[in-house]
N, C-alpha and C positions, 0 to 999 in steps of 0.2 A: 314396232309391229307386234301384234298379238301372236303368240306361238300357236301352231296348229294343235298341239296337245292341250293347250288351255281351252281352245274352242271346243275340242271334242269332249273335254271334261264337262263343259257346260251343256253341250247338246245331248250327251248320252248319260248324264248323271241322273238316274232315277230318283235318288234321294234328295239332291239339292233342289230339283225342280218342284217337288211336292212339299217338302217339309222345311227346307232352308236350314238344315242342321249345319253347325259351324265346323265341318270337317276341314282338316288342313291338308292341302295337296302339295307334295314336294316330289322332285325327281327321286327315283329309287336310289338308295345308298347302302352299300355293304359295310360302310364304316360308321355312319351315324345311326344311333338307335332311334327308332320312331317314337315320338311322344304320343300322349293320349290323343285320339281322334285323327292321327296322321295317317294319310293314305298315299298311294303311289300316284303321281301326277299323270294325267291323261285318261282318255276314255277306254273302255274295253275293246272297242273296234281297233283303236291304235295299238293296244297291247297285243292283239291277236297276231299281228305280223312281226312282232319282235321275237328273236330267238329265246331270250330270257331277260328278266330283271331281278335284281337281288336287293332285298330290303332287310336290314338288320333289325331284329325285334328285341334283343337283349344281348348280354355279353356273349352268349354261346349259341343263340338260336336265330335262324334266318328264315325268311320266306323267299322262295324262288317262284316267280311267276313266269309261265311259258305258254303262250298261245291260249289264253283264257283259263288255264289251269294254274293252281297254286299248290305247292308242296312245302313241307317244313323240313329244314335241315338243322340237326342238333350236333354241335361239335363238342365232343368229349375231350378228356385228357389225352387220349391216344388215337381216337378214330371218330368216325361219323355215323350217326343214325339218321336215316331218311324215312320220312313218313309219306308213303304213296309213290307210285311210278306211273304216271298217266301214259296211256297208249300213244305211241308216236312221239313222245317228248323225252324219252330216256337220254338220248345223246345230248340234248340241250341242257338237261338237268346235270349231267356229268360235267359238262363244260362250265356251268355255273358254279358247281361245287369246287372245281379246280381254282376258280377265282377267289373262293372263300378260304380254302385251306388245302394244304398238301397231304393232310391225314387221310388214310384210306377209309372207305365205307366198310363198316363191319356189320351193320344191321339195317334191314329194310322192313318197315312195318306197314301192314295193310290196314286201311281204315274201314273198308267194307269190301264186298265181293264183286262189285261192278267192274267189269273189265276196262272201261275207259279210264279208271283211276289206278289200276294196278297192272295193266296189260304189258308194260315195258319192263317188268321185273327182270326178264331174261336179258334185256339189253344192259341193265345195271350190273347184273352178275357177270355177264360175258366180258365186259370192259374193265373188270377189276381183277387184279392179281391175287387178292386176299380172299379168304373165305367170307361169305356174307350169310348171316342167318336171316331167314325170312320169318318175321313174327306176326302173329295174329291172335285174336281171341278164338275160342272154340266155336263160337257162332259163325265167324267168318269162314273158318275151315270147313264147317259143316255145309254152309251155303255153296261154297266152291264145289264140294263133292256132289251135293244134291242136284245142283243145276249144271253139272258137267262143264264148268267154266274152264276154258283152255288157257290157264295161267299156271305159273310155277306154284306148287303147293307150299304152304308155310312149313317151315322146318321146326319151329318151336311155338307152342301154345302159351299165351300169357294170361295172367289173371287180372288182378286189380291194380297192380303197380309194376312199372318197369324202372329199375335202377340202372342207368346207363352212365358209367364212368363219372359218378358224382352228381348226376342230374336225375331228379325224381320226376317220373311221368305217371300221373294218375289216370287210370283207365275207367271209362264209364261204358256200360253195356246195356243201358236202359233206353236207347233211342230206337224207335220202331216205326216211325212214320215214313221215312224214305225207303229204307229196307229194314228187315227184321234184324240185321246184323250190324247196322251202322254203329260205329264206335267213336267215343270222344276221348281226346287225350289232353290233359292239362299238364303242361310242362312248367315246372317251377325252376327258374334260373335266377338266383339272387332274389331280388324283390319283385321280379316280373313273373307274371303267369300268362303263358301263351296257350290258347285253346286251338286245337286242330280238330275240326269236325266238318264233314263234307256234305254238300248238296242240300243243306237246309236254309242257308242264307245266301242270297245273291246281292252282294254289296254293289251299289251304284248301278243296278240294272234290274229289269224285271226277272222274275223267276223263269226258269226254263219250262218247257212244255208240261202242262198239267202239274205244276209245282214239282218240277224235276221228276216226273213220272212217279209221284208219291205212292208208296205201297198202301197207305191209309191216310187220308187227308185229316181226319180227326186226330190221329196219333201224331201226325206232322205238326199240328198246332200244339199238342202236348209237348213235343220235342222242343219247340221254340220256347215254351214256358220253362222247361228244364234248363235250357241254355241260359236263360235270364237268371235263374237261381244259382247257377254255378259261380264260383269266384274266379275271375280271369280279367286280364287287361286288354288283350288284343287277340283277334281270332283269325286263323287261316281257314277260309271257308271252302277251299277247293276250286272256286271259280271267281272271276271278277277281280275284286280288290280286297285289301285288308278290311276286316269288319269289326264293329264294336257293338255294344248293347243297344246303341241308338239304331243300328241297322236292323237288329232283331225287332225292335219296336216298330220300325217302318214296315217290316214284313208282317207283323201281327196286325197293324192297322190296315194294310192292303188286303189281307185275308178277311178282316172284319168288314171292309167295304164290299168285297165281292159277295159275302154272305148277305149283307143288308140289301144289296141291289138285286141279287137273285130272289130274295124274299119279296121285294117289290114286284118283280116279274110274276111270281106265284100269285100275288094278290090281284094283279091286273089281268092276267091271262086265265080265261075260264077253261077248265079241263073238258067240260062237256061240249064245248064248241069244236073240239078236235076229234071227238069220237064219231067215226064214220064206218060205213060198210067197207069191207076189204081188210087188208092186212093191218093188224094193230101195230106192227112194228113201224109202219109208214106214218100213221097219224100220231103215234106217240113221239116219234122223233120230231115231227113237225111241232108238236106241243113244246118239247124241250127247246127247239130252236127259237120259238117265239119268246119264251122266257129269257133265254140267253140274249136275244136281240135287245130286249128291254134293259137288261142289266148292262149290256155292253155300252149302250149309249150313255147311261149314267156313269159308268166307270170311266169312259172316255173323257167326259167333261172334267174329270179330276186328274187323270193320269196320262192322257195321250199327248198333250202338248210337249214338244221337245223330244218325245220318244215314239213318234208316229210309226216308224217302220217296225220296230220290235213289238210295240203295243198291238198293232194290227195282226202281227204274226202269232202272238202268244196269248193275248188277253182272253179270247174266247175259250181257249183250252183250260184256263184257270176257272172261268165261270162254269164250264161244263163239269169240271171236277167237283165244284161246290154244288152244282145242281144234283148230281148223282148222289152226293153225300146227304144232301138235305132231303131228297125224295125217298131215300131208303132208311132213314133214321127218324 
């Protein structure tokens, strides 16, 4: 009998349906290090209801998946460094870390200022007997202050490198598409390089609403190019599953298709046909909707099969984001 998780992996695998990339799907393992292109078995809808899953990425680095979020756990000589503490997932993350090691958490790192990824920092600190430093870049700290985000403030500002108990973590601060403070972390552990960067790649699923509410769609594409140019082996992307450069290429191709299909919409729909007496806001939105409808049908012919529910919920938001980008530049 075929396992339910295998069925879900087929039904909800955005990547496999469209490109047929030879990813390897196995049950999550805290003992066995994932090989190249290996992902956690099962679809993201199944993963949503699990308290947590642990996948070892190198000798000392683990990915912990909990209800669609993924964080990175680094086990040092004496203690643990955790990257991100998603809102509502803190207790699950702590339970997972207890399965990995008995060493205390001594450092929590913020990837960016969005509360859904760092909102349970207080839970992490409350349930630990030892002092925990909260680390972030100056950009992240400034965004938390400027936007009055109700999270624990970082206690230490980091620059380009973190040295954590013998493990080197290289920090990148040049990602500006999702947020102006989005931070990349390349963790070097032996011969393995693990990349932690959030909300740019949605492995095995469509991107969230309007490309994860991208701050700037053009810079979002530049960020993907930047990730392709970095040296790393496996990525913890914040949502979905583990990711690889093949997943970034999939994202780039999807965006290229949305741009091409919106372009076809522009060529087929005549602006002058929508200019009418009355509020320009009304007829201009009608013009936008007509272009998006053309693009949606074209995009659906390539991407909708096997992903109908989420495609119908999300695809038009992607096309609208591209429409506004194209019409204003």
